[in-house]
N, C-alpha and C positions, 0 to 999 in steps of 0.2 A: 448542615455539616453534609460535604460532599463525599461520598462513598462510589466508589467505582464499582458497576459489577462485571463481576468476574469471567472470564472463557475459558472453563477447567479443559473440555475436549482435546486431546492431541489430534491436528487432524491429517489423513494419509495422503497427502500429497505434496511428495517434495518437489516443488515448483521454484527452485534457485535459491541463493543467499535472502532466509528472513531480511525483512526490514521493519522495522516501529513506523515510519511515517513520520516525520519530522525533519524539523531545521534546528542546529547547536551550534552553541557560541561556548567558548569556554567564558568560567564565571569566576571570576578571581578577586569578590570579595570574602574582605580578610573571615567575616563572619561566615558563612555561606559558601560550601564547597561542592560542587559538582557542575550541572550544565545546567545553562540557560535556555528554556525554549524561546530561539526569538522572532516566532509566529505562531498561529493558530494549527493544529495539525494539518495533513495535506486529508481533502476529505477518502472518506471508505477504508482506510485505512488503520492497524493496528492502535495506533496512539491515538485515532479519532474515535475507534470505538472503547478503548480505553477512557477516555474522557477527558484525555490532556490537553491544557491549553496555555497559550505565549505565558510565559513567566514563571512557569512550575521548573523547578528543580527537577532532575534526576539526581537521586543518589545510590542509587542500589539498582542492579539485575539480575535476578536469579542468586542475591544475597552478595553478590561480587557489587566491591565499592568504584564507583568511578566520578572521576574529575576531571576528566583531558577527550577529547575527542578521540587519540590515539584508541584509550583501555578499551570506549567503546566500542570503534571498531573492532577490535581483538575480540569482545565479547562475541560480538554478532558476525565475526568469521565462519564461528563453527553452527551456526545456528541453519535453519533452512523456513521457507515458508510453509506455516501449516507448524511449527513447535511453539510450544506454549512457553511463556514466559511471565518472570514474578515482575514487579516494577515497583521500585518505593520510588516515590517524589514529595519535594516540599512544594505547599501553595497558602502564602499569608503566614508563613510561621507557622503551619501545621502542615503535619507530616498524613499522606495517604500510601496505600499498596494495593494492589492488584492485578488479578492474571491475565495476561490477554494470547491469544495466538497471533502470530506472525503473517503479513503477507508478503509481498515482493517486488520488484523494479527490474522495467523491463524498459528498455531504451529501444529502440526502433528506428532507422532513416527506409522510408518508401520515394524512390526514385520518381517523376513525372510521369506519368503515363503505368505507372506499375501498382500493386499491392503486396501487401506482406502478409502472414497468420498466423498467429497464434496458439492452438490448442490446448485441450486439460480434459481428461475423464472425468465424467460429473456423472452422480446418481440424484434420485430424488432426495429430496430433505435438505439439501445442500443449496448454501448460496452464492456466487459469485458477485463479490462487488468489483468497483472497478473506477479507476480514475485518471485522465487522460488529458495534454498539452500538447498543442505542438509551442515551441520552441518561437517562432517568430510570428504566431500571430495568424497561419495560414490557417485554413478549413481543410479539416481532414475528412474521407469518406471511414466510416467507422459501424461496425452491424457485428454481431454476434450470430453464427449459423450453426443450430442443432444436426445431430446425428442425421436426422431426414432429410435435411438439405435446406430445412425452412429456418428464417428469422425468427431465432428467440427475443433481443433484439435490432430493432429494424432500421435501417438507414440513418446513421446521426450525419449531419456534414454542418459541424464546427470546430472553433479549432481548440475546445473543452469539450469535456463532458463528466459526467458523477451519475454514475446507476449502478443495480444491480438486477441479476434475475435469478429467477430460481428452475432448475431442470426437470422437464414433465418425464422421461424417462434416461437411464444407464444412455453412457456415449460420448464419444468426445465430440464437444463442442470447441465452436472454430468462432476468436477473436479474428478478427478480418480489418485490414487496417489499408486504404485505398487512396490512391495520389493521381484525381483523374485530370487535372489542372495542364494539360501539358506546357503551357508557360511558366509554371512556377519550377524552381530548383528542386531540390530532393528536401522534403519534407521531417524534420526531428520530432519525436514524437515521443515522449515521456509516462509510462506509464504504469502505476502504481492498483495489484488487484489484490482481494483475498479470498479464501474458499473456508467456508463456514460452515460445520452442520446445520 
């Protein structure tokens, strides 16, 4: 029997609209109402941490029933990354429930020869988990730089990457996205990330 591991602590990091990290489609089977997960969760997302899988049907968020994508969007509109939500879902006719802290989503464009940064204050004991990909499969220069200027995550040259790190000291940690290939057009980067205690 599958039992989700709850994450109960609210995280003091208001870092954007909260996201669960799943792709949904309306599920209109007359016997089951709710949402059908059309794919496995995005790596390192809240849904991944909760253990959601392709084919699970979400029925409640924080005790509010959901049957359409509009309803789900409305429920998440007032939530931020770090907020804790209760999720109830069906899997193979069995009902499960768990709590998880939300992550966030960021869309970044980086012009040829340019770089962009995303900064967050972190402290020891926390974990920043991330997953990014470039829309057209072009390699991105990605790294994380600590408050002392040293790399926490060394340079990644790929069109997608999944990882995490724990800060060694309090301070501002900088996620860096670079586009060093001047012959390529602007790169479009999709980033999911989540900070947990």
